[in-house]
VEXDO-663150 format. One record per residue (C-alpha): residue in one letter; x, y, z. Coordinates in steps of 0.25 Angstrom, whole numbers, plus 5000, padded with zeros to 4 digits. Each point is the difference from the previous one (the first is absolute). Layout:
BEGIN
+------+------+-------+------+
: rest : east : north :   up :
+------+------+-------+------+
:    A :    X :     Y :    Z :
...
+------+------+-------+------+
# end
This chain:
BEGIN
+------+------+-------+------+
: rest : east : north :   up :
+------+------+-------+------+
:    M : 5469 :  5436 : 5518 :
:    N : 4995 :  4986 : 5000 :
:    R : 5008 :  4991 : 4991 :
:    I : 4993 :  4991 : 4990 :
:    K : 5003 :  4985 : 5003 :
:    V : 5002 :  4992 : 4988 :
:    L : 5000 :  4984 : 4999 :
:    I : 5007 :  4995 : 4987 :
:    I : 4995 :  4986 : 4994 :
:    D : 5008 :  4995 : 4989 :
:    D : 5006 :  4986 : 4997 :
:    S : 5013 :  5007 : 4994 :
:    A : 5010 :  5003 : 5010 :
:    F : 5006 :  5010 : 4990 :
:    Y : 4987 :  5008 : 4999 :
:    R : 4997 :  4999 : 5015 :
:    Q : 5013 :  5006 : 5003 :
:    T : 4999 :  5011 : 4989 :
:    I : 4986 :  5004 : 5003 :
:    A : 5004 :  5001 : 5015 :
:    G : 5012 :  5008 : 4996 :
:    F : 4992 :  5010 : 4992 :
:    L : 4990 :  5002 : 5012 :
:    K : 5010 :  5000 : 5011 :
:    A : 5007 :  5012 : 4993 :
:    V : 4987 :  5008 : 5002 :
:    P : 4999 :  5005 : 5015 :
:    R : 4985 :  5000 : 5000 :
:    F : 5000 :  4984 : 4997 :
:    E : 5003 :  4989 : 5010 :
:    V : 5002 :  4986 : 4994 :
:    I : 4995 :  4991 : 5011 :
:    G : 5002 :  4987 : 4993 :
:    T : 5003 :  4992 : 4987 :
:    V : 4994 :  4987 : 4997 :
:    P : 5001 :  4990 : 4988 :
:    N : 4985 :  4996 : 5000 :
:    G : 4986 :  5002 : 5004 :
:    S : 5000 :  4989 : 5011 :
:    E : 5012 :  5007 : 5007 :
:    A : 4993 :  5014 : 4998 :
:    I : 4987 :  4995 : 5007 :
:    R : 5009 :  4996 : 5012 :
:    F : 5007 :  5013 : 5000 :
:    I : 4987 :  5008 : 5000 :
:    S : 4995 :  4993 : 5012 :
:    R : 5012 :  5005 : 5008 :
:    S : 5002 :  5014 : 4993 :
:    K : 4991 :  5008 : 4991 :
:    P : 5005 :  5008 : 4989 :
:    D : 4994 :  5012 : 4994 :
:    V : 5003 :  4996 : 4986 :
:    I : 5004 :  4987 : 4993 :
:    T : 5008 :  4998 : 4987 :
:    L : 4996 :  4986 : 4994 :
:    D : 5006 :  4991 : 4989 :
:    L : 4989 :  4991 : 4994 :
:    E : 5008 :  4988 : 4995 :
:    M : 5005 :  4993 : 5013 :
:    P : 5002 :  4986 : 5005 :
:    T : 4992 :  4995 : 5012 :
:    M : 4989 :  5011 : 5000 :
:    D : 4999 :  5009 : 4988 :
:    G : 4996 :  5014 : 5000 :
:    F : 4986 :  4998 : 4996 :
:    T : 4997 :  4990 : 5011 :
:    F : 5007 :  5010 : 5010 :
:    L : 4992 :  5012 : 4994 :
:    R : 4987 :  4993 : 5002 :
:    W : 5003 :  4997 : 5014 :
:    L : 5005 :  5014 : 5003 :
:    M : 4988 :  5007 : 4995 :
:    A : 4990 :  4991 : 5007 :
:    N : 5008 :  5000 : 5013 :
:    E : 5009 :  5011 : 5002 :
:    P : 4999 :  5011 : 4989 :
:    I : 5013 :  5007 : 4998 :
:    P : 5004 :  5008 : 4987 :
:    V : 5008 :  4992 : 4990 :
:    V : 5009 :  5004 : 4989 :
:    V : 5002 :  4988 : 4990 :
:    I : 5014 :  4999 : 4995 :
:    S : 5000 :  4990 : 4988 :
:    S : 5007 :  4998 : 4987 :
:    R : 4995 :  5006 : 4988 :
:    S : 4998 :  4985 : 4994 :
:    E : 4989 :  4998 : 5011 :
:    S : 4992 :  5013 : 4995 :
:    S : 4987 :  4992 : 5000 :
:    N : 5002 :  4996 : 5014 :
:    V : 5001 :  5014 : 5005 :
:    F : 4986 :  5004 : 4996 :
:    K : 4995 :  4987 : 5007 :
:    A : 5007 :  5005 : 5013 :
:    L : 4994 :  5014 : 4998 :
:    E : 4986 :  4994 : 4999 :
:    M : 5003 :  4993 : 5013 :
:    G : 5004 :  5012 : 5008 :
:    A : 5014 :  5004 : 4997 :
:    A : 5002 :  5015 : 5000 :
:    D : 5010 :  5002 : 4989 :
:    F : 5011 :  4993 : 4993 :
:    L : 5014 :  5001 : 4995 :
:    G : 5006 :  4992 : 4988 :
:    K : 5014 :  4993 : 5002 :
:    P : 5009 :  5001 : 4988 :
:    T : 5001 :  4985 : 4999 :
:    Q : 4997 :  4988 : 5008 :
:    Q : 5014 :  4998 : 5003 :
:    A : 5009 :  5009 : 5009 :
:    S : 5003 :  5012 : 4992 :
:    L : 5007 :  5013 : 5004 :
:    E : 4989 :  5007 : 4991 :
:    I : 4992 :  5001 : 5012 :
:    M : 5009 :  5011 : 5005 :
:    D : 4992 :  5009 : 4990 :
:    L : 4987 :  4998 : 5007 :
:    R : 5005 :  5005 : 5013 :
:    A : 4992 :  5013 : 5000 :
:    E : 4987 :  4993 : 4995 :
:    L : 5001 :  4990 : 5011 :
:    V : 5001 :  5011 : 5011 :
:    S : 4989 :  5007 : 4994 :
:    K : 4990 :  4988 : 4999 :
:    V : 5003 :  4995 : 5014 :
:    E : 4998 :  5014 : 5006 :
:    T : 4987 :  5001 : 4992 :
:    A : 4995 :  4987 : 5005 :
:    A : 5003 :  5003 : 5014 :
:    S : 4990 :  5011 : 4999 :
:    I : 4989 :  4991 : 4997 :
:    P : 4991 :  4997 : 5013 :
:    P : 5000 :  4984 : 5003 :
:    E : 4985 :  5002 : 5002 :
:    K : 4998 :  5004 : 4986 :
:    L : 5007 :  4988 : 4995 :
:    R : 4991 :  4991 : 5009 :
:    L : 4987 :  5007 : 4995 :
:    K : 5005 :  4999 : 4986 :
:    Y : 5003 :  4985 : 5001 :
:    Q : 4986 :  4997 : 5007 :
:    S : 4992 :  5008 : 4990 :
:    R : 5007 :  4996 : 4987 :
:    V : 4992 :  4987 : 4997 :
:    Q : 4987 :  5007 : 5006 :
:    D : 5001 :  5012 : 4991 :
:    E : 5003 :  4992 : 4987 :
:    A : 4988 :  4991 : 5003 :
:    A : 4990 :  5011 : 5004 :
:    V : 5002 :  5009 : 4987 :
:    T : 4988 :  5001 : 4991 :
:    A : 5001 :  5009 : 4987 :
:    A : 4992 :  5012 : 4999 :
:    P : 4988 :  5000 : 4991 :
:    R : 5005 :  5003 : 4986 :
:    S : 4993 :  5005 : 4987 :
:    R : 5006 :  5006 : 4987 :
:    P : 5010 :  5011 : 5003 :
:    R : 4995 :  5015 : 5002 :
:    L : 5005 :  5010 : 4991 :
:    D : 5008 :  5007 : 5011 :
:    A : 5005 :  4986 : 5005 :
:    V : 5015 :  4999 : 5003 :
:    Q : 5008 :  4994 : 4989 :
:    L : 5014 :  4998 : 5006 :
:    V : 5004 :  4996 : 5014 :
:    A : 5014 :  5003 : 5005 :
:    I : 5004 :  4993 : 5013 :
:    G : 5013 :  5003 : 5008 :
:    A : 5006 :  4992 : 5012 :
:    S : 5013 :  4997 : 5007 :
:    T : 5002 :  4993 : 5013 :
:    G : 4988 :  4990 : 5002 :
:    G : 4995 :  5003 : 4986 :
:    P : 5001 :  4986 : 4993 :
:    P : 4989 :  4993 : 5008 :
:    A : 4991 :  5013 : 5000 :
:    I : 5001 :  5001 : 4985 :
:    Q : 4997 :  4986 : 4999 :
:    S : 4988 :  5002 : 5009 :
:    I : 4994 :  5011 : 4991 :
:    L : 5003 :  4993 : 4986 :
:    T : 4995 :  4987 : 5004 :
:    Q : 4986 :  5006 : 5003 :
:    L : 4999 :  5008 : 4986 :
:    P : 4990 :  4993 : 4991 :
:    K : 5005 :  4994 : 4987 :
:    D : 4991 :  5010 : 4992 :
:    F : 5007 :  5012 : 5007 :
:    P : 4999 :  5012 : 4991 :
:    A : 5013 :  5007 : 5003 :
:    A : 5015 :  4998 : 4998 :
:    V : 5008 :  4999 : 5013 :
:    L : 5014 :  5004 : 5002 :
:    V : 5008 :  4996 : 5012 :
:    V : 5013 :  5005 : 5007 :
:    Q : 5005 :  4992 : 5011 :
:    H : 5014 :  5004 : 5005 :
:    M : 5008 :  4988 : 4997 :
:    P : 5014 :  4997 : 4994 :
:    P : 5003 :  4994 : 4986 :
:    G : 4997 :  4985 : 4999 :
:    F : 4988 :  4999 : 5009 :
:    T : 4989 :  5008 : 4993 :
:    Q : 4999 :  4989 : 4989 :
:    Y : 4997 :  4990 : 5011 :
:    F : 4991 :  5009 : 5006 :
:    A : 4992 :  5002 : 4987 :
:    E : 5000 :  4985 : 4997 :
:    R : 4995 :  4997 : 5014 :
:    L : 4989 :  5011 : 4999 :
:    N : 4996 :  4995 : 4986 :
:    K : 4997 :  4986 : 5006 :
:    S : 4991 :  5005 : 5011 :
:    A : 4993 :  5012 : 4994 :
:    K : 4988 :  4999 : 4990 :
:    L : 5007 :  5011 : 4992 :
:    P : 5013 :  4997 : 4991 :
:    V : 5012 :  5006 : 5007 :
:    K : 5014 :  5002 : 4994 :
:    E : 5012 :  5008 : 5002 :
:    G : 5000 :  5013 : 4992 :
:    E : 5009 :  5001 : 4988 :
:    V : 5003 :  5012 : 4991 :
:    G : 4990 :  5002 : 4990 :
:    D : 4989 :  4991 : 5006 :
:    L : 4986 :  5005 : 4996 :
:    L : 4992 :  5003 : 5012 :
:    E : 4987 :  4992 : 4999 :
:    T : 4988 :  5000 : 5008 :
:    G : 4999 :  4988 : 5010 :
:    K : 5015 :  4998 : 5001 :
:    V : 5010 :  5002 : 5011 :
:    Y : 5014 :  5005 : 4998 :
:    I : 5011 :  4999 : 5011 :
:    A : 5012 :  5010 : 4999 :
:    P : 5013 :  4992 : 4999 :
:    G : 5010 :  5002 : 5010 :
:    G : 5011 :  5009 : 4997 :
:    H : 4992 :  5008 : 4991 :
:    H : 4989 :  5011 : 5001 :
:    M : 4987 :  4997 : 4993 :
:    M : 4992 :  5011 : 4993 :
:    I : 4990 :  5001 : 4989 :
:    R : 5000 :  5008 : 4987 :
:    S : 4991 :  5003 : 4989 :
:    A : 5004 :  4997 : 4985 :
:    E : 4991 :  5000 : 4988 :
:    N : 4987 :  5000 : 5009 :
:    K : 5005 :  4988 : 5008 :
:    V : 5005 :  4999 : 5014 :
:    R : 5013 :  4992 : 5002 :
:    I : 5009 :  4997 : 5012 :
:    D : 5014 :  5007 : 5000 :
:    L : 5012 :  4996 : 5009 :
:    K : 5011 :  5008 : 5005 :
:    P : 5012 :  4994 : 5007 :
:    K : 5004 :  5004 : 5014 :
:    V : 5011 :  5010 : 5002 :
:    D : 5008 :  5002 : 5012 :
:    A : 4992 :  5013 : 5005 :
:    D : 4987 :  4992 : 5000 :
:    K : 4995 :  4998 : 5015 :
:    Y : 4989 :  4990 : 4996 :
:    T : 5001 :  4990 : 4988 :
:    P : 4990 :  4997 : 4994 :
:    S : 4993 :  5014 : 5004 :
:    V : 4986 :  5001 : 5004 :
:    D : 5000 :  5015 : 4998 :
:    R : 5005 :  4998 : 4985 :
:    L : 4989 :  4990 : 4997 :
:    M : 4989 :  5008 : 5006 :
:    T : 5004 :  5013 : 4994 :
:    S : 5001 :  4995 : 4986 :
:    A : 4986 :  4993 : 5002 :
:    A : 4994 :  5013 : 5005 :
:    E : 5005 :  5007 : 4987 :
:    L : 4994 :  4991 : 4991 :
:    Y : 4987 :  4995 : 5007 :
:    K : 4997 :  5012 : 5008 :
:    E : 4987 :  4998 : 5008 :
:    K : 4999 :  4985 : 4994 :
:    V : 5011 :  4996 : 5009 :
:    L : 5000 :  4994 : 5014 :
:    G : 5012 :  5000 : 5009 :
:    I : 5002 :  4990 : 5012 :
:    L : 5011 :  5002 : 5010 :
:    L : 5003 :  4988 : 5009 :
:    T : 5009 :  4996 : 5011 :
:    G : 5014 :  5005 : 5000 :
:    M : 5011 :  5007 : 5006 :
:    G : 5004 :  5014 : 4994 :
:    S : 4993 :  5010 : 4992 :
:    D : 5000 :  4994 : 4986 :
:    G : 4986 :  5002 : 4994 :
:    K : 4997 :  5013 : 5007 :
:    M : 5002 :  5009 : 4988 :
:    G : 4994 :  4990 : 4991 :
:    M : 4987 :  5000 : 5008 :
:    K : 5000 :  5015 : 5000 :
:    A : 5002 :  5000 : 4985 :
:    I : 4988 :  4991 : 4998 :
:    K : 4991 :  5008 : 5009 :
:    E : 5004 :  5013 : 4993 :
:    K : 4996 :  4994 : 4987 :
:    G : 4986 :  4996 : 5005 :
:    G : 5003 :  4986 : 5003 :
:    A : 4997 :  4992 : 5012 :
:    T : 5009 :  4995 : 5011 :
:    I : 5000 :  4990 : 5011 :
:    A : 5010 :  4997 : 5011 :
:    E : 5001 :  4988 : 5009 :
:    A : 4996 :  5002 : 5014 :
:    E : 5010 :  4999 : 5012 :
:    E : 4992 :  4989 : 5006 :
:    T : 5004 :  4990 : 4989 :
:    S : 5013 :  5007 : 4995 :
:    V : 5012 :  4992 : 5004 :
:    V : 5007 :  5013 : 4999 :
:    F : 4992 :  5013 : 4999 :
:    G : 5011 :  5009 : 4995 :
:    M : 4996 :  5001 : 4985 :
:    P : 4985 :  5002 : 5002 :
:    K : 5002 :  5010 : 5012 :
:    E : 5009 :  5008 : 4991 :
:    A : 4989 :  5002 : 4989 :
:    I : 4989 :  5002 : 5010 :
:    S : 5009 :  5011 : 5007 :
:    I : 5000 :  5009 : 4987 :
:    G : 4985 :  4998 : 4997 :
:    A : 5002 :  4991 : 4988 :
:    V : 4991 :  4989 : 5005 :
:    D : 4985 :  4999 : 4998 :
:    Q : 4997 :  4987 : 5008 :
:    I : 5007 :  4993 : 5011 :
:    L : 4996 :  4985 : 5000 :
:    P : 5005 :  4987 : 5007 :
:    L : 5005 :  4991 : 4990 :
:    H : 4988 :  4990 : 5000 :
:    Q : 4991 :  5012 : 4996 :
:    I : 5009 :  5005 : 4988 :
:    P : 4996 :  4989 : 4989 :
:    R : 4985 :  5003 : 5002 :
:    E : 5003 :  5015 : 4998 :
:    V : 5009 :  4998 : 4988 :
:    I : 4989 :  4991 : 4993 :
:    R : 4989 :  5011 : 5004 :
:    K : 5009 :  5011 : 4993 :
:    C : 5002 :  4992 : 4988 :
:    Y : 4986 :  4996 : 4996 :
+------+------+-------+------+
# end
């Protein structure tokens, strides 16, 4: 078995040592280097190419953004950003620039709380290692072209059988994909949109705020009791499951806290299943890039109730795990590359 070669970039000696220790304890990983900034990382990569990079964003000499821009343009390698929670907004910028995933440090200062993140770090690095570098290169090259080339489908007043609720689920590689879809929906979009992105507490609020600035539709983090409104986007908060419930002829958001037995939080399955129960044939489920099987049963529930389902195609998925699982059980009506999904969403909602 070929070992996964990892380069660690962090200006904190404590975090370099701690992250290296976590990975060295796992036989399938080989830590081939630790460096304190982007400049030294570029020199290192010219001599020895890693399979995965863990990257801090705030560093002297050359910060993580400058390095990431160089890396994706010249030597695409999967990157897992490891950044403090106080820098949450920076994480989403890094994901847009090509980082595969992220992990939040407990604090900016050296902290033993990072010991609690060992299993998550190992999982994310292993997942990143499965991403073909060529896919990263193509994604980087096409990002600006795709955004510039999109034109909205012709619209009219919604049909009687039009979709009234869009439920989107994603994991690894999801934030830029979700942004790509939401920023292409028109300001008069006639359906509500619910989004589950696998993300820890403390980051989903920044994610919602970032989307709210770039999308034509208002975007907010979902709260208990929020009235579901047409033309608004609700992001599931980290650490909670987001569902919908009916009360007094109104549909509202309901949240349930994570429990130890939960494999995925927030859960795509739980959102989509609740959406299928209330909206039946008027719901559209969309499953985007991500590792694992969350969303498979939710998409099945939507399809069984007469709703429509779309899965992101392998060609544009950073990780094809979640879409593939739903496709494998016949829960998907259409398999589309990411750049074709917004047009289809608009077509189904008008």
